[in-house]
C-alpha positions in Angstrom: 104.3 100.2 105.1 104.3 96.5 104.3 103.8 95.5 107.9 100.7 97.6 108.2 99.2 96.1 105.0 99.3 99.4 103.1 101.7 98.3 100.3 98.9 96.9 98.0 97.0 100.1 98.4 100.0 102.2 97.6 100.6 100.1 94.5 97.1 100.6 93.3 97.0 104.3 94.1 100.3 104.9 92.1 98.6 103.2 89.2 95.6 105.4 89.5 93.3 102.4 90.4 90.4 102.8 92.8 90.9 101.5 96.3 88.6 99.1 98.1 87.5 100.2 101.6 89.8 97.8 103.3 92.7 99.1 101.2 91.8 102.7 102.0 91.7 101.8 105.8 95.1 100.1 105.5 96.5 103.2 103.8 95.0 105.6 106.3 96.2 103.4 109.1 99.8 103.6 107.7 99.5 107.4 107.4 98.3 107.6 111.0 101.3 105.5 112.1 103.6 107.8 110.1 102.1 110.9 111.7 102.4 109.4 115.1 106.0 108.5 114.5 106.7 112.0 113.2 105.3 113.5 116.4 107.8 111.6 118.5 111.1 113.2 119.5 114.3 111.8 118.1 112.7 109.9 115.3 114.6 110.4 112.0 113.7 109.2 108.5 116.4 108.5 106.0 116.0 108.5 102.2 117.1 104.9 101.9 118.5 101.9 103.9 122.2 102.5 102.9 122.1 106.0 104.4 120.7 104.7 107.6 123.3 101.9 107.7 126.1 104.4 107.1 124.9 106.6 109.9 124.7 103.6 112.2 128.2 102.4 111.3 129.5 105.9 111.9 128.2 105.8 115.4 125.7 108.6 115.0 122.7 106.4 115.7 122.1 104.0 118.6 119.7 101.8 116.7 118.2 101.2 113.3 115.7 98.6 112.1 117.5 96.0 110.0 116.2 93.5 107.5 117.6 90.0 107.9 119.3 90.5 104.5 121.4 93.4 105.8 122.2 92.2 109.3 125.8 91.2 108.3 126.3 94.8 107.1 124.8 96.3 110.3 127.0 94.1 112.5 130.2 95.5 111.0 
């Protein structure tokens, strides 16, 4: 959600604070992106990064997005 600019809007919404129109647009844009991804075949969401990495290491996934901080773990 950070790359779509929705993270500040999520933070404010969780705190019960009102959203500015630009924050609302960022949030709905992220939700649209999530809906589009959900409609695609063979897209799987995992509860956390370690689970995704474990599935990748076990050979059950061909590809996962990795942050630069976890690249050494993904390469193993």
